[in-house]
N, C-alpha and C positions, 0 to 999 in steps of 0.2 A: 701349746707342750704341756704333757702331763707334770703334775705336782710330785707326783712319787718320784724319787729316785731310781727307783726298781724298773718303774715304766719308762722314763726318760731313757734310760740305759737300754731297754726292750727295744724302744724305737729307734735309737740310733741303729741297732744292729736289725732291723726289720729293712727287707728288700724294698727300694724304692719304687715308685708306679714304672718310672721308664725302663728298671732292669726286671720286671716282671716279665716271664716267658711269653702270657698273654697279650703284652702291650706290641703294637706292631709298631716297628721302628721307622721312623721320620725317614724319609727320602733327602738326598742332599739336593737342593733346589738346582736345576739348571739355570747357567748365565753363561754368557758370550766366552767368558774365561774357561770355564770349565770345555765348551765346545771346541775353543782352538785347543787347548790341551788335547782333547782326544782325538783332533784330526791330526795333530801332529804325532799323536801316538799310533795312529792310523798308519800315517806315512812312512816312519821310522821302522815299524815291524813289517810292512808290505807293500810299500812303495807307493809313489804318488797316484798311481795309475788305480789303486785300489780306492780310492779316496771317493765317497759318495756320503749324500745327505743320510742315508739310509746306514751307511757303515759306520758312521759317527755317531748315530741316533743307538745303533747296537753297543758300540763300547759304552756310552753311557747308560745304558740299560733303559732306555724309554722308544718310543715313536718318533718317526719325522716330522709330527706335526707338532712336537714338543720345543724343535730344533728353530721350526718356523715364525714360532713366538721370539725369537732372538735374531733370527739371519733372514735376508732376502730370498736369496738362491745360492746355488754355489760358487756364483763369482764373488758373492761378499763374503763367503769363505774363503776363498783364496785371499781376498785384501786381509782379511783378521790373520792368517797364516803368514804371509809376508811382513805385515805389522809388526807381528812377534818377533820375528827373526830380525826384524831390524831394529827393536828395541834393544838389541845386545848390540848394537854397534856402536862404539866409543870414535867420538867426532874430536878431534885436535881443534886447537884454537888455531885459525887460519895463518901462517907464515909465509909471506913471501918469499924468504931465502929456502925453504925447504918444502914448496907447494908440492913439487912432484914426489917427493918421498911421500908425503900425507896422502896425496890421492891412490899411490900404490898401495899404501897402509889400510884405507878405509876399504878399499876394494877386495884387498886379501881377505879381511874381515867379512864381508859380506859373499865371498864365494865360501870360506869355511864355514859359515852359518847353512849354506846351501845343501854342501855335500855331505853336513849331517842327517839330511832326509831326502834318501835318492829321490832324485826327480821333482823336487819342490821347485826348483826355479822356474818350471812350466807354468806355475801360477801368476809368476811376475811377467811374463810374456802377452804381449797383447791387452794390458790391464792398464785402466787409468788410475794411479792410485789415489785412494780418498784418505787411507788411513795417517793420521798424525805421526806417527813414528816412522812410516816410509817417506811421508814429506820431511820430516826433519832430516834424515839421512841424504835426500835429495837437495834441500837447504844448506847441509853442510857441504856437500861436495861442490855446488854451485859456488856457495861461498870463499872455498878452497882456491877454485880456478880463478875466480876474480882477483882474491888476494895477487896470484902468481901473474896478473896484468892482462890475461885474456880478455878480449872483448866480448861484452854480452852474448852476443849472436854466436860468436863461435865456442866459448862455453856452454851455452845451453844444448847445441848440439853434439859437443866432445861430451858431454852428462848423457844423452841419448845412447851415443855409440858406445861407449864405456860399460855403460849398464847390460846394454844389449849383450855384447862380447861378453862379461862377467855369467851372464844369464846363461848362454850357449855353451861357455864352458864347462858351467858345472853339471849342466844337463847332459853332457856328452860324458864326461867323467862318471856320471851315474849310471847310465846307459851300457857304457863299458864294463863298469863293474856288474849290473845285472846279467850281463852276457857270462861274465866269467863266474859267475857263480851257476851257470848252467855247466857241469861237468861234459855233456855231450854236445856243446854247440863247437864245432869246428872254425866258426868263423873268426873268433877270437886268438889272433896269433902272438908269439911273443916277439921280441924285437930280432931275435935270432933267426925265428923262422922267415920275418920279413926283410930280411938282410939278404936271406940265402934266395928268395923268390926274387927278390929284386936284381939279384946281381946273374939271375939266371935268364933276365929275358933277352931277347934277341937285339943283339948289340947293334945292329942296323938299324931300329925302330925306336930302342930305349938306350941310347950312349949315354946320355946324362944322369938316367935314372941309375943305370948301373953302377957309372964311377961314383956317384954320389951317395948310394944307399945307407953308409955310416950316416949321413950327416942327415938324411930324409927321416933316419929313424931315430934322431938322437933328441934327447931331453928325458931328464928324470924328475920326478916330485912335479912341481909347479914354475919349472925352470921357462917354458912356454908359454904360461899366463905372466909372468913377470917381463918376459921380452917384448909380448904383444901389448900390454897395458903402456909401458916404457916408451915402445914405440909411437904409440897414438900420442902420449903426452909430450913427448919429444918433439913431435911436429906442430905443437901448437905455439905460435908465436906470439908472444907478449906483446901489446899494443905499444908503439914506441911513446916515450915519455914527452911530454909537451916540453917545447922549446921555448924558452922567454927571449923575446926580442929586447936587446938594450935600446935605452930610450934614447933619442938623439938631442932631446930638448938641453937647454942649456941652465 
């Protein structure tokens, strides 16, 4: 530190080495968190089909080899993505009196997370989860089912069936939205067009489709989602409570 006040003042106003035009900017290190962020950015803007290790590396301004220092392969990246989305899921304290409502709420949260990123639920299909956040959600759902009195084996298979439905539902919604974004795609029909087509079918071959065209095409928002989840959980029979045989001894 200079002893002369004028020199100290001059030193304070002198550009620091970091601000020097000749100094090379320091690169932000590649981390698992940044890789996951970049992957979700790709999916949000381009869809899940565009997600590759090379594309994520390009978003981060590096090469694929830099990513392989942190992840194993594309499946590992899928696990990280699903884990990140599951981290946003809020799990309730299992309540035997409202376990059905709790199951519907948790899966609605997962559905909404998937729908933010077109096609991302494909990452969860045919994948054995290892991410702790994904396992946390599965553990929470299992705990709710068990609290509702469901037998462990039934609860385990119900967990699998419900999760599979949510993944498929979110994927279908994403595919429909993708097709609707293509203005020249004539395969996406409005409800009115579907009703017109159904009611125009030959009456001798499609009597029920013609008669119930309105019912077949009904449902707005997530009404069908709520219907299916509720249909599944309402079919789960809680195990019978253990009965206590009164003692006959004097």
